[in-house]
N, C-alpha and C positions, 0 to 999 in steps of 0.2 A: 596245525590247522590247515595250512596250505597243502601238505602231503595228504591229509585226510580228504580234502576236497578233490584232489587229483584221483585218489582211489575210488571215491564215490562216482566221479565222472566216468571212470573206466567201467565200473559196475553198471552204470546207466547205459553205456554203449553196448555192453554185453546183453543186457535185457532187451534193448531196442533190436539188436540183431536176432535175438531169440524170437521176438514177436514177428519179425520179418520172415524168418524161417518157418514159423508156424503157419503164417498166412500162405506162403508158397506151398507148404505141405498140404494145406486144405484144398487148394485148387489143383494141385498136381497128384495128390494121393500117393505121396512118396514115403514109404516105411522108414527108409534110412534117415530122412529129414525129421520124421517123427521121433525117432530114437535120439537124434541130435538135440532136439528141443528138450526132451526129458533129461538128458545128461547135463545140458546147460542150466536147466532149472535147479539141479542139485548144486551146481557151482554158485549160482546166484544166492541160493539159500545159505551156503557156507559163507559167502562174502557178507551177507546181511548180518549174520551172527558175529563174524569177526570184526567187521567195521563198527557195529553198534557197541561191542564190548570195548573197543579201543576209544571210541568217543566218550564213553562213560568214564574211562580212566583219565582222559585228557581233561575232562570237566572238573576233576579234583585238583588240578593245578591252579596256581595263582592266576586268575583270569579277570579281565575287565568285564563289565556288564555286556558290552558289545560282543566280546569274544564268547561269553557263555551263551548269548542269544544265538550266535552263529552255530555253535555246537548243537543246541536244541533243534534248530531248523535243519541242520544236516542230518540229524537222527530221523526226523520226519521224512526227509528226502529218501533216505535208505529204505524206509517202509514203502514209500510210493513206488520206488524202482522195483522192489520185490513183488509188489502187486502186479506190475506190468508183465513180469515174467510168469506170474501165476496165470494171467489171462492168456498168455501164449500156450501154456499147457492145456488150458480149457479148449482152445481152438483146435489143437491136435485131437483132443477127445471127441470133438464134434465130427471131425473127419472120420474117426473110427466108427462112430455111431452110424453115419451115413453109409459107409462101406459095408459094415456088418449086417445092416438091414436091407441092403440093396435098394436104398432110397436114392432119390436124385432131386436136386434143386433145378428149377427151370433156368433156362439161359438168362432170362431177365433178372431173376433173383441173384444168380451168380455175378452178373455184371454190376448190380447194385452193391453187393458185398465187396467186390473189387474196388469200386469207387470209394466206399467208406473206409476200407482198409488203407488205401493209398493216402487219403486225407488224414487219417488218424496217425499213420506212420510219419507223415510230413510234419504234423503238429508236434509229435514226440521229439523228433530230431531237432526241430526249431527250439523247443523248450530246453532241451539238454544243452544246446549251444549257449542259450541265455544264462543258464546256471553256471556253466564252465567259465564264460568270459565276463559274467555279470554285466551284460549289455541290457540294462533295465529299460533303456529307451525303446527297446523292441517289445516290451510287455503288451502294449495295446494291440500290436500285430498278432502276438501269440493268443490273446483273448479272442481276436477275430477268427483265427484258425479254429480255436476250441468251439466257438459258437457255430461255426460252419459245420463242424462234426456233429454237434447237437441237432442242428436243423436237418442235416442230411439223414441222420439216424431216425428221426421222427418221420420224415418223408418216406423213407424206404420201408419202414415197418407198417405204415398206413397202406402203402402200395401192396405189401405182402398180405395184409389182412384181407384186402380186396381180392387177391388171387385165391386165398383160401375160401372165401365166400363163393367165388366162382368155380371152385373145385379145380383150379388150374395147378394146384400144388398139393402133395400129400401131407398129412398132419405131422409126421416125424420131421420132414424137411422144413415144415413151418416152424417147429420148435427150435430146430438147429439154427434157422435163419434169425429168429428173434434173439436167441441167446448169444449168437456170435455178434450180432449188431450191438447188443448191450455191452459185451466185452470190449469191443473196439471203442465204443463211446466212453466207457469208464477209463480206458487207457489214456484217452485225451484229457480226462479229468485229472488223473494222476500227473500227467505231463504239465498241466498248468500250475499245479501245486509246486512242482519242481522248479519251474521258471520263476515263481514269485518267492520262493523260500528265503533267499538271502536279501530280499528287497527291504531296506530298513524302515521306510516311512510308515509301514504298518505297525511297527513296534515302538518306535520313538526312543530307542536306546542308543545313545551317542557317545557314552563315556569311554 
């Protein structure tokens, strides 16, 4: 179980770095970084399959209720991590859409997306650390981070709708903006799931 948790944590950090690279790719329009994101996504998919299979095998061993619960929660964490890397791949695709259509987001829109990306990445890193070290006393702070991401996402989407109404941004750029905002917000949702996964009080299994 300990080794499984180490490998899941390693996978989480790979997915986190992949999201970080995807965000950099979006703002820099770097084809090499885009290729790197896609390659890393394949690695994350492989790890998802391999780790999940091993957790299923471990669960067949003689385990306490507490240990079986941890395995179940770890399996859910693997799925959350895989989704974060999926969102990274989505963000690279948005960069391709903008580039292929010669579209452009306004400076204000780009700055708002940078702010949301920075906060979302900070939330993910914080939540992975909680999972790794089981520092559950930090969970309220993680929830505050996640709520801040939610609030900022709503604020910037409302701002962007106003820009569209004022014809300050073209429609394709508007779609990319809202989709990327949603992806970043969902990443923070997956992160909070990871942080809470091994927290026992929700499940009441102590044996």
